[in-house]
C-alpha positions as CSV (number, residue, x, y, z in Angstrom):
1,M,13.5,25.2,-11.2
2,L,15.7,22.2,-10.7
3,A,17.6,20.9,-13.7
4,R,16.5,17.4,-14.6
5,G,20.1,16.2,-14.9
6,A,21.1,17.6,-11.5
7,H,19.6,15.1,-9.2
8,H,21.9,12.1,-9.7
9,R,24.5,11.3,-7.0
10,V,26.9,8.6,-6.1
11,S,25.5,7.1,-3.0
12,P,21.7,6.8,-3.0
13,G,19.5,6.5,0.1
14,K,22.1,7.9,2.6
15,T,21.7,8.0,6.3
16,G,23.1,10.5,8.6
17,P,22.5,13.9,10.2
18,H,22.5,16.0,7.1
19,R,19.5,14.6,5.2
20,L,16.6,16.4,3.6
21,I,13.6,14.2,3.1
22,F,10.2,15.0,1.5
23,H,7.1,13.0,2.3
24,I,4.4,13.6,-0.4
25,D,0.9,12.4,0.5
26,M,-2.0,12.8,-1.9
27,D,-5.1,14.2,-0.3
28,A,-8.1,11.8,-0.2
29,F,-6.5,10.2,-3.2
30,F,-9.1,7.7,-4.5
31,A,-11.9,10.1,-4.0
32,S,-9.9,13.0,-5.5
33,V,-9.2,10.9,-8.7
34,E,-12.9,10.1,-9.0
35,V,-13.8,13.8,-8.6
36,M,-11.1,14.7,-11.1
37,C,-12.7,12.4,-13.6
38,R,-16.2,13.5,-12.7
39,P,-16.0,17.3,-12.1
40,K,-19.7,17.4,-11.2
41,L,-18.8,15.7,-7.9
42,K,-16.6,18.6,-6.8
43,G,-17.6,19.9,-3.4
44,K,-20.0,17.0,-2.7
45,P,-19.6,14.2,-0.1
46,V,-18.1,11.3,-2.0
47,I,-16.9,7.9,-0.9
48,V,-15.1,5.2,-2.8
49,S,-16.4,1.8,-1.9
50,G,-18.1,-1.3,-3.2
51,K,-21.8,-1.4,-4.0
52,P,-23.8,0.4,-1.3
53,A,-26.0,-2.7,-0.8
54,S,-23.0,-4.9,-0.2
55,R,-20.9,-5.3,3.0
56,S,-18.1,-3.1,1.7
57,V,-16.1,-0.5,3.6
58,V,-15.1,3.0,2.7
59,A,-11.8,3.0,0.9
60,A,-11.6,6.8,0.7
61,A,-13.8,9.8,1.6
62,S,-13.7,13.3,0.2
63,Y,-13.1,16.1,2.6
64,A,-16.8,17.1,2.2
65,A,-17.7,13.6,3.4
66,R,-15.3,13.8,6.3
67,E,-17.3,16.7,7.7
68,Y,-20.0,14.1,8.5
69,G,-17.5,12.0,10.4
70,I,-17.0,9.5,7.5
71,R,-13.6,7.9,7.5
72,S,-11.6,5.2,5.6
73,G,-12.3,1.7,6.9
74,M,-15.8,2.6,8.0
75,S,-18.6,0.4,6.7
76,T,-20.8,1.8,3.9
77,V,-23.8,1.2,6.1
78,E,-22.4,3.5,8.8
79,A,-21.4,6.1,6.1
80,F,-24.9,6.3,4.8
81,R,-26.3,6.5,8.3
82,R,-24.1,9.5,9.0
83,C,-24.7,11.1,5.6
84,P,-27.8,9.8,3.7
85,H,-27.0,11.9,0.6
86,V,-23.3,10.8,0.4
87,I,-22.4,9.7,-3.2
88,A,-20.8,6.2,-3.4
89,V,-18.7,5.4,-6.4
90,S,-17.0,2.1,-7.2
91,G,-13.2,2.1,-7.2
92,S,-11.2,2.3,-10.4
93,P,-7.9,0.6,-9.4
94,G,-6.5,0.9,-12.9
95,Q,-6.9,4.7,-12.9
96,Y,-5.4,5.0,-9.4
97,I,-2.3,3.0,-10.5
98,Y,-1.9,5.2,-13.6
99,V,-2.2,8.4,-11.7
100,S,0.2,7.1,-9.0
101,L,2.8,6.2,-11.5
102,E,2.5,9.6,-13.3
103,L,2.9,11.3,-9.9
104,L,6.1,9.3,-9.2
105,R,7.4,10.4,-12.6
106,I,7.1,14.0,-11.4
107,Y,9.0,13.2,-8.2
108,K,11.7,11.5,-10.2
109,E,12.4,14.8,-12.0
110,H,13.7,16.2,-8.7
111,S,15.6,13.1,-7.3
112,T,16.3,9.6,-8.3
113,I,15.9,8.4,-4.7
114,V,12.1,7.9,-4.7
115,E,10.5,5.3,-2.5
116,P,6.8,4.6,-3.2
117,Y,5.5,4.1,0.3
118,S,1.9,3.3,-0.8
119,I,-0.2,4.0,-3.9
120,D,-0.8,7.6,-2.7
121,E,2.3,8.6,-0.9
122,A,6.1,8.5,-1.4
123,F,9.3,9.5,0.3
124,V,11.8,11.5,-1.8
125,D,15.4,12.0,-0.6
126,M,16.5,15.4,-1.7
127,T,19.9,15.1,0.0
128,G,22.6,16.1,-2.5
129,T,20.3,17.8,-5.0
130,E,19.9,21.5,-5.7
131,C,17.1,21.4,-3.0
132,T,18.4,22.8,0.3
133,W,16.8,23.9,3.6
134,K,16.7,27.4,2.2
135,N,14.7,26.7,-0.9
136,C,12.9,23.4,0.1
137,E,9.5,25.2,0.4
138,D,9.9,26.6,-3.2
139,V,10.7,23.1,-4.4
140,A,7.7,21.7,-2.7
141,R,5.5,24.4,-4.3
142,E,7.1,23.5,-7.7
143,I,6.1,19.9,-7.3
144,K,2.6,20.8,-6.3
145,E,2.3,23.1,-9.3
146,K,3.4,20.3,-11.6
147,I,0.8,18.1,-10.2
148,R,-1.8,20.8,-10.7
149,E,-0.7,21.4,-14.3
150,R,-0.8,17.6,-15.1
151,F,-4.0,16.7,-13.3
152,G,-6.0,19.9,-12.7
153,P,-7.0,21.6,-9.4
154,N,-9.0,18.6,-7.9
155,L,-5.9,16.5,-7.2
156,T,-3.8,18.0,-4.3
157,A,-0.9,16.9,-2.2
158,S,0.3,17.6,1.3
159,I,4.1,17.7,1.7
160,G,6.1,17.2,4.9
161,I,9.8,18.1,4.9
162,G,12.2,16.9,7.6
163,P,15.7,15.6,8.3
164,N,14.5,12.0,8.3
165,K,11.6,9.8,7.2
166,L,9.9,9.8,10.6
167,I,9.7,13.6,10.9
168,A,8.8,14.1,7.3
169,K,5.9,11.6,7.7
170,M,4.7,13.1,10.9
171,C,4.7,16.7,9.7
172,G,3.2,15.8,6.4
173,G,-0.2,15.4,8.1
174,M,-0.1,18.6,10.0
175,D,-1.5,20.9,7.3
176,K,-3.9,18.9,5.3
177,P,-5.2,19.3,2.7
178,D,-2.8,20.9,0.2
179,G,-0.3,22.1,2.7
180,I,3.4,22.3,3.2
181,T,5.0,21.7,6.6
182,V,8.8,22.0,7.3
183,I,10.5,20.8,10.5
184,R,14.2,21.7,10.4
185,P,16.9,19.9,12.4
186,G,16.6,20.6,16.0
187,E,12.9,21.7,15.9
188,F,11.3,18.3,16.6
189,S,11.0,18.6,20.4
190,S,9.4,22.1,20.2
191,V,6.8,21.0,17.8
192,F,5.9,17.4,18.9
193,H,6.8,16.9,22.5
194,G,3.6,18.4,23.8
195,L,1.4,16.1,21.6
196,A,-0.2,12.8,22.6
197,V,1.8,9.7,22.0
198,S,-0.9,8.6,19.6
199,E,0.3,11.4,17.2
200,M,3.6,9.6,16.7
201,W,3.9,7.5,13.6
202,G,3.7,3.8,14.3
203,I,1.9,4.0,17.6
204,G,-1.5,2.3,17.5
205,A,-4.3,2.1,20.0
206,K,-2.9,-0.9,22.0
207,T,0.5,0.6,22.3
208,E,-1.0,4.0,23.4
209,I,-3.0,2.2,26.1
210,A,0.1,0.4,27.4
211,L,2.1,3.6,27.5
212,N,-0.7,5.5,29.3
213,L,-0.8,2.7,31.9
214,M,2.9,3.4,32.4
215,G,2.2,7.1,33.0
216,V,3.3,8.2,29.5
217,A,0.8,10.5,27.8
218,T,2.9,12.7,25.6
219,I,5.8,12.3,23.1
220,G,7.9,14.4,25.4
221,E,7.2,12.1,28.4
222,L,8.1,9.1,26.2
223,S,11.5,10.7,25.2
224,N,12.3,11.2,28.9
225,Y,11.2,7.8,30.1
226,P,13.9,5.3,31.2
227,V,14.9,3.2,28.2
228,A,15.5,0.2,30.4
229,M,11.9,0.2,31.6
230,L,10.6,0.6,28.0
231,R,12.8,-2.3,26.9
232,R,11.4,-4.4,29.7
233,R,7.8,-3.7,28.7
234,F,8.1,-3.7,24.9
235,G,11.3,-5.6,24.2
236,I,13.6,-4.2,21.5
237,M,10.7,-2.0,20.3
238,G,11.0,-0.1,23.6
239,E,14.4,1.3,22.5
240,V,12.9,2.1,19.1
241,L,10.0,4.0,20.6
242,H,12.4,6.1,22.7
243,L,14.5,7.0,19.6
244,M,11.4,7.9,17.7
245,A,10.2,10.1,20.6
246,C,13.5,11.9,20.3
247,G,13.0,12.4,16.6
248,Q,15.8,10.0,15.6
249,D,15.4,7.8,12.6
250,D,18.3,6.5,10.4
251,T,16.0,4.5,8.1
252,P,17.2,5.2,4.5
253,V,14.9,6.1,1.6
254,T,14.9,2.9,-0.5
255,P,15.1,3.9,-4.1
256,Y,12.6,2.2,-6.4
257,F,15.3,0.7,-8.6
258,E,16.6,-1.3,-5.6
259,G,13.2,-2.6,-4.5
260,M,11.9,-3.5,-1.1
261,P,12.6,-6.8,0.6
262,V,9.4,-9.0,0.5
263,K,8.7,-10.2,4.0
264,S,5.2,-11.7,3.6
265,M,2.5,-12.5,1.1
266,G,-1.2,-12.8,2.0
267,H,-4.8,-12.2,1.1
268,E,-8.0,-11.5,3.0
269,H,-11.6,-11.6,2.0
270,T,-14.7,-10.2,3.7
271,L,-17.7,-12.5,3.2
272,A,-20.8,-11.3,1.5
273,E,-22.7,-12.4,4.6
274,D,-21.6,-13.5,8.0
275,T,-21.5,-17.3,8.2
276,W,-21.6,-19.9,10.9
277,D,-20.8,-22.6,8.3
278,I,-17.2,-23.7,8.7
279,M,-17.4,-25.4,5.3
280,E,-18.1,-22.0,3.7
281,A,-15.1,-20.6,5.5
282,E,-13.0,-23.5,4.2
283,K,-13.9,-22.7,0.6
284,V,-12.8,-19.1,1.0
285,L,-9.6,-20.2,2.8
286,L,-8.8,-22.6,-0.1
287,R,-9.3,-19.8,-2.7
288,L,-7.0,-17.5,-0.7
289,C,-4.4,-20.2,-0.3
290,D,-4.5,-20.7,-4.1
291,Q,-4.0,-17.0,-4.7
292,V,-1.1,-16.6,-2.2
293,A,0.7,-19.7,-3.6
294,R,0.2,-18.3,-7.1
295,R,1.8,-15.0,-6.1
296,M,4.7,-16.8,-4.4
297,R,5.4,-18.9,-7.5
298,K,5.3,-15.8,-9.8
299,K,7.7,-13.9,-7.5
300,Q,9.8,-17.1,-7.0
301,Y,9.4,-17.2,-3.2
302,L,9.1,-20.0,-0.7
303,G,7.8,-19.7,2.8
304,N,7.6,-21.8,6.0
305,V,5.4,-19.7,8.4
306,I,1.7,-19.9,7.6
307,S,-0.8,-17.7,9.5
308,M,-4.6,-17.7,9.4
309,R,-6.8,-14.7,10.3
310,L,-10.4,-14.5,11.3
311,R,-12.7,-11.6,12.0
312,F,-16.0,-12.3,13.6
313,A,-19.3,-10.6,13.3
314,D,-18.6,-8.4,16.4
315,F,-15.4,-7.3,14.6
316,D,-13.2,-9.1,17.1
317,S,-10.2,-10.5,15.2
318,I,-7.7,-13.3,15.9
319,S,-4.5,-14.3,14.0
320,R,-2.7,-17.6,14.6
321,Q,0.4,-19.0,12.8
322,K,2.4,-22.2,12.5
323,K,5.9,-22.8,11.3
324,I,6.5,-25.9,9.2
325,K,9.7,-27.9,8.8
326,Y,10.2,-27.1,5.1
327,Y,9.7,-24.3,2.6
328,T,6.8,-24.4,0.2
329,D,4.9,-22.5,-2.5
330,E,2.1,-25.0,-2.9
331,E,-1.5,-24.1,-2.1
332,R,-2.2,-27.6,-0.8
333,T,0.4,-27.2,2.0
334,L,-0.8,-23.7,2.8
335,Y,-4.4,-24.9,3.0
336,K,-3.6,-27.9,5.1
337,V,-1.9,-25.8,7.8
338,A,-4.4,-22.9,7.5
339,R,-7.4,-25.3,7.7
340,S,-6.0,-26.9,10.9
341,L,-5.6,-23.5,12.4
342,L,-9.2,-22.6,11.3
343,H,-10.7,-25.6,13.1
344,Q,-8.5,-25.1,16.1
345,Y,-9.5,-21.5,16.7
346,W,-13.0,-21.3,15.2
347,R,-15.6,-20.2,17.6
348,P,-18.8,-22.2,16.9
349,G,-21.1,-19.7,18.6
350,Q,-19.8,-16.7,16.6
351,A,-20.3,-15.9,12.9
352,I,-17.3,-15.3,10.7
353,R,-17.1,-12.0,8.8
354,L,-13.5,-12.2,7.3
355,V,-11.0,-14.9,6.5
356,G,-7.3,-14.3,5.7
357,V,-4.2,-16.3,5.1
358,N,-0.6,-15.1,5.1
359,C,2.8,-16.7,4.5
360,T,6.1,-15.4,6.0
361,G,9.6,-16.6,6.5
362,L,10.2,-16.1,2.8
363,I,13.3,-16.9,0.9
364,K,14.0,-16.8,-2.9
365,V,13.9,-20.0,-4.8
366,R,17.6,-19.8,-5.7
367,E,18.5,-19.5,-2.0
368,W,16.3,-22.5,-1.2
369,H,18.3,-24.7,-3.6
370,Q,21.4,-24.0,-1.4
371,I,19.7,-25.2,1.9
372,D,19.7,-29.0,1.5
373,L,18.4,-29.6,5.0
374,F,15.1,-27.8,4.3
375,M,14.5,-29.0,0.8
376,Q,10.9,-30.0,0.3
377,R,10.2,-33.4,-1.3
378,E,7.6,-32.7,-3.8
379,E,6.0,-35.0,-6.4
380,D,7.1,-34.2,-9.9
381,A,3.7,-34.8,-11.2
382,H,2.1,-32.2,-9.0
383,R,4.8,-29.6,-9.8
384,K,4.1,-30.2,-13.5
385,L,0.4,-29.7,-12.8
386,L,1.1,-26.4,-11.0
387,S,3.3,-25.2,-13.9
388,A,0.6,-26.0,-16.4
389,V,-2.1,-24.2,-14.3
390,D,0.2,-21.1,-14.0
391,A,0.8,-21.1,-17.7
392,I,-2.9,-21.2,-18.4
393,R,-3.6,-18.4,-16.0
394,D,-0.7,-16.3,-17.4
395,K,-2.2,-16.6,-20.9
396,F,-6.0,-16.6,-20.3
397,G,-6.4,-14.9,-16.9
398,E,-6.9,-15.9,-13.3
399,H,-10.4,-17.2,-13.9
400,A,-9.5,-19.6,-16.7
401,I,-8.9,-22.6,-14.4
402,T,-9.8,-23.3,-10.8
403,R,-10.5,-26.2,-8.4
404,A,-13.9,-27.8,-8.8
405,R,-14.7,-27.0,-5.2
406,L,-14.4,-23.3,-6.0
407,I,-16.6,-23.1,-9.1
408,T,-19.1,-20.3,-8.6
409,H,-21.1,-17.9,-10.7
410,N,-19.9,-15.1,-8.5
411,T,-16.8,-14.0,-10.4
412,A,-16.4,-11.1,-8.0
413,L,-15.0,-13.5,-5.5
414,W,-11.8,-13.6,-7.6
415,T,-9.3,-10.7,-7.8
416,N,-9.6,-8.8,-11.1
417,N,-6.7,-9.0,-13.5
418,R,-4.1,-6.2,-13.0
419,R,-4.9,-3.3,-15.3
420,V,-3.6,0.2,-15.8
421,A,-6.1,2.8,-17.1
422,E,-5.6,6.3,-18.2
423,P,-8.5,8.5,-17.0
424,R,-10.6,9.5,-20.0
425,F,-10.3,13.2,-19.3
426,L,-6.5,13.0,-19.7
427,K,-6.9,11.5,-23.2
428,M,-8.9,14.6,-24.1
429,S,-6.4,16.9,-22.4
430,V,-9.0,18.3,-20.1
431,G,-7.6,20.1,-17.1
432,T,-4.0,19.8,-18.2
433,N,-3.6,23.3,-19.6
434,G,-3.8,22.0,-23.2
435,S,-0.6,19.9,-22.8
436,R,-0.8,16.4,-24.2
437,H,1.0,13.6,-22.5
438,K,1.8,10.2,-24.0
439,S,0.1,7.3,-22.3
440,L,2.2,5.6,-19.7
441,M,3.9,2.6,-21.2
442,A,2.1,3.0,-24.5
443,G,2.0,-0.7,-25.2
444,W,-0.5,-1.2,-22.4
445,H,-3.1,1.3,-23.6
446,D,-4.7,2.1,-26.9
447,A,-6.2,5.6,-26.6
448,S,-7.0,5.7,-30.4
449,G,-9.2,2.6,-29.9
450,N,-11.0,4.3,-27.1
451,I,-10.0,1.5,-24.7
452,D,-9.9,2.6,-21.1
453,D,-7.7,-0.2,-19.8
454,V,-6.0,-3.3,-20.9
455,P,-4.5,-6.2,-18.9
456,L,-0.8,-5.8,-17.9
457,P,1.7,-8.1,-19.5
458,P,1.5,-11.4,-17.5
459,G,5.2,-11.4,-16.7
460,L,5.3,-7.9,-15.3
461,S,5.1,-7.5,-11.5
462,S,2.5,-5.2,-10.0
463,S,5.0,-4.0,-7.4
464,P,5.4,-0.2,-7.7
465,F,9.2,-0.7,-7.6
466,D,9.1,-3.0,-10.6
467,M,6.6,-0.9,-12.5
468,L,8.8,2.2,-12.0
469,R,11.8,0.3,-13.3
470,Y,9.7,-0.6,-16.3
471,Q,8.6,3.0,-16.6
472,D,12.3,4.0,-16.8
473,A,12.9,1.6,-19.6
474,D,9.8,2.9,-21.4
475,D,11.0,6.5,-21.0
476,K,14.3,5.6,-22.7
477,V,12.4,4.1,-25.7
478,T,10.1,7.1,-26.0
479,G,12.9,9.6,-25.6
480,K,11.9,11.0,-22.2
481,H,15.0,11.9,-20.2
């Protein structure tokens, strides 16, 4: 077992040829958490989604459900068509966040260089720890055993181990579920070069088609293809694709205490029913712009590239953007630009299924003050109004105040307040070998009061990087080292 004090090192997130990277991916995470909390669902086809009667999609499917061809992103209608007896459960975001953070706590026992890649997967840089290529499988089994002791047998992880993030990610999916795959330095070509290019991390359907038209079908063929021709077809990404096909990736594991640079902020919403009414689409767009602007102000970002996304009833999607001359964090500016894009690219003969808005070109507010040429001239009265609205929402919740045009009895249209919830079975120490664990960040949760979840402190970011830093501070207070 690795000593908990042995994982610190001088230079975190190193790059170079002598790295040892773990990619830990939880198996069917949302569905597994639901089965963990409801043991009677074990072995049954389970999907996590919205209400079956609604136009929701499958967020996660248990492996029993996958045997019927059900996959994440599929509509619930299609899921029930393929498996009429599938069990649909509503998602529990608070519980997923809680379990995810507790998993990251386990990873931090082995290395401080932990990068939460998503809610159910993380990269862990083991370079410089007691973990070596000789004992890396033993360390992986130790991590899996800790997860089993903490959460019981229904929550499993697949672990990929490689000399960089690319290889670790790719081999992590080779032995699912509950597997361990190791690709040592120099083994990439023998394992992956015979596989289709679609098996390479980051290559989507359109890129695969483009490569196939160029006569490239396998990863090995891509690695041998002239770089100049790839660059001519894909730009700078052509060179990146070639390096990836050769198994080369110098991307460092970004430790949670450094945080990830924020490149964009956006929201999307799938309508309850397809609509031909552009006024209805405008309402949704206004609400999304309000949410995006609110996030930008809370995170202290300004942006100057605004994009609008539409998905039509036939699932065809378009995305259009416009760059403005100044930086903003106001919903009225976002809405003005997004609305003009909506009217410009709306197809009157097609019903709209989804509306989205996104803001990029982000800079921090403190940086903006140094760029006099791009300073936005804003009315003091409106800025005071925004400050008052933000203060009300911080204190009373996101639903406390809204524009009159957006008033509706359907509160589900609004995003729920951020919450962290400890699964009830953990409070009762069920499936944890009798061990009792203190609730994560105890001030957020009152187990003695039988409260399943409570709103997070308004000033606390929901970014996993920020929440992990808060977790570190909480550990110091509670004596966990």
